[in-house]
C-alpha positions in Angstrom: 79.4 92.0 104.9 81.9 95.1 105.1 84.9 94.9 103.3 87.9 96.9 104.8 90.5 97.7 102.2 94.0 97.8 102.4 96.6 100.4 100.6 98.7 97.2 98.9 95.3 96.2 97.4 94.6 99.1 95.6 98.2 100.2 94.7 98.3 96.5 93.2 95.4 96.6 91.0 96.4 100.7 90.1 100.0 99.1 89.0 98.7 95.9 87.1 95.4 94.9 85.6 93.3 98.0 86.6 95.1 101.2 85.7 92.5 103.5 86.7 93.3 105.8 82.9 92.4 102.6 81.5 89.9 100.4 83.3 87.9 103.3 84.9 85.0 101.0 85.6 86.4 99.2 88.1 87.3 102.3 90.1 83.5 103.4 89.5 82.4 99.9 90.9 84.7 100.5 93.7 83.2 104.3 94.2 79.8 102.5 94.3 80.3 99.8 96.5 81.4 102.5 98.8 78.4 104.4 98.4 76.6 101.2 99.3 78.4 100.6 102.2 80.3 97.4 101.3 83.4 98.7 100.8 85.3 101.3 102.9 89.0 102.3 103.6 89.9 103.0 107.2 91.1 106.8 107.9 94.7 105.6 108.3 95.0 103.7 105.3 93.2 106.1 103.3 96.1 108.7 104.2 98.6 106.4 103.6 97.1 106.4 99.6 96.9 110.2 99.8 100.3 111.1 101.0 102.0 111.3 97.5 100.4 114.2 95.9 101.6 113.4 92.3 100.6 109.7 92.3 97.7 108.7 90.4 96.1 106.4 92.8 96.7 109.5 95.4 94.9 111.9 92.9 91.8 109.5 92.4 91.2 109.0 96.0 91.2 112.7 97.1 88.4 113.5 94.9 85.6 114.6 96.9 83.1 112.0 95.6 85.6 109.1 96.3 86.6 110.6 99.6 82.7 110.4 100.4 82.0 107.3 99.2 85.2 105.3 100.3 86.8 106.4 103.7 85.3 104.8 106.3 84.0 107.3 109.2 84.4 105.4 112.2 87.5 106.1 114.6 89.9 103.7 115.6 89.3 102.2 119.0 92.7 102.8 120.9 92.1 99.3 122.9 91.4 97.2 119.6 94.2 98.4 118.1 96.6 97.7 121.1 95.0 94.2 120.7 95.6 94.0 117.3 99.1 94.9 118.0 99.7 92.8 121.2 98.1 89.5 119.5 98.5 89.9 115.8 102.4 90.9 115.8 103.6 91.2 119.6 103.1 92.7 123.2 106.4 94.3 123.5 107.3 96.0 120.3 110.1 98.3 120.1 109.7 101.4 117.7 111.7 100.1 115.1 109.4 97.0 114.9 106.4 99.5 115.2 107.5 101.5 112.2 107.9 98.5 110.0 104.3 97.2 111.4 102.9 100.3 109.7 99.2 101.1 110.3 97.9 97.2 109.9 97.0 97.1 113.6 94.6 100.2 112.7 93.2 98.3 109.6 92.7 95.0 111.8 91.3 96.9 115.0 88.2 98.2 112.7 87.6 94.6 111.5 87.3 93.5 115.5 84.5 95.8 115.9 82.8 93.1 114.1 84.6 90.1 113.0 81.3 88.3 111.7 80.1 91.2 109.5 83.7 92.7 108.8 86.8 91.7 106.7 90.1 92.6 105.6 91.0 92.6 101.9 94.8 93.1 101.2 97.3 91.9 98.1 99.3 90.8 101.0 100.0 86.7 101.3 99.9 84.5 104.0 103.6 83.5 104.9 103.5 82.0 108.6 106.9 81.7 110.5 107.8 85.6 110.0 109.7 87.5 112.9 107.1 89.2 114.9 107.3 92.8 113.4 107.4 91.1 109.9 104.4 89.1 110.4 102.3 89.5 106.8 98.5 91.0 107.7 96.7 87.7 106.8 98.8 85.8 109.6 98.0 88.6 111.9 94.2 88.3 111.0 94.2 84.6 111.4 96.0 85.2 114.8 92.8 87.4 116.0 90.1 85.2 114.0 89.5 87.8 111.5 88.4 87.0 107.6 90.2 88.1 104.9 90.7 88.1 101.1 93.3 88.6 99.0 92.8 90.9 96.3 91.9 88.6 93.6 89.6 86.6 96.1 87.7 89.7 96.9 87.4 90.4 92.8 86.0 87.1 92.2 83.6 87.2 95.6 81.9 89.9 94.8 82.0 89.2 91.0 83.5 92.1 89.3 83.7 92.8 85.4 83.9 95.9 83.4 79.7 95.9 82.4 79.1 95.6 86.4 76.1 98.6 85.8 74.3 96.2 83.6 74.3 93.4 86.3 72.8 96.2 88.9 69.5 94.9 90.8 67.1 97.3 91.5 70.1 99.8 91.7 72.0 97.7 94.3 75.2 94.6 93.4 73.6 91.4 93.8 76.9 90.0 94.5 77.4 90.9 98.1 77.6 88.1 100.7 
């Protein structure tokens, strides 16, 4: 399974339970999973994270080894981005609505490449009934039959703990579904 990480997930973790300087084990684990091809950040989401030059998360993400491990090498398929926008949100969105949706259709498009082997990880929660441009990422994923996890579900599913290195089996993280 390939976990495609939304910026909201990393921002939340950095600002709450896993500050980079306080819990470096988490960020090292994430880098490790990136090198294993389990976790990736699409380029459009990566750019969201690195746009702020003074933020601790941006500084972390800009490191060459982090960029190499986590930045997804694929390019977005324009047709899939359009499908993600049209089906996940609305087919006739104006410029203001598209601005509000942001880069989420790009994230969704990468999952659409292989919905059986890719899922989206976000800190957003499902909120049905929102207007089309305020549709939350999980709801857009559900409209397209894309699997998604909350940040907490992601951590539980892959069983993160601060002594993660002790749990490696022959150099691999054994908790990847």
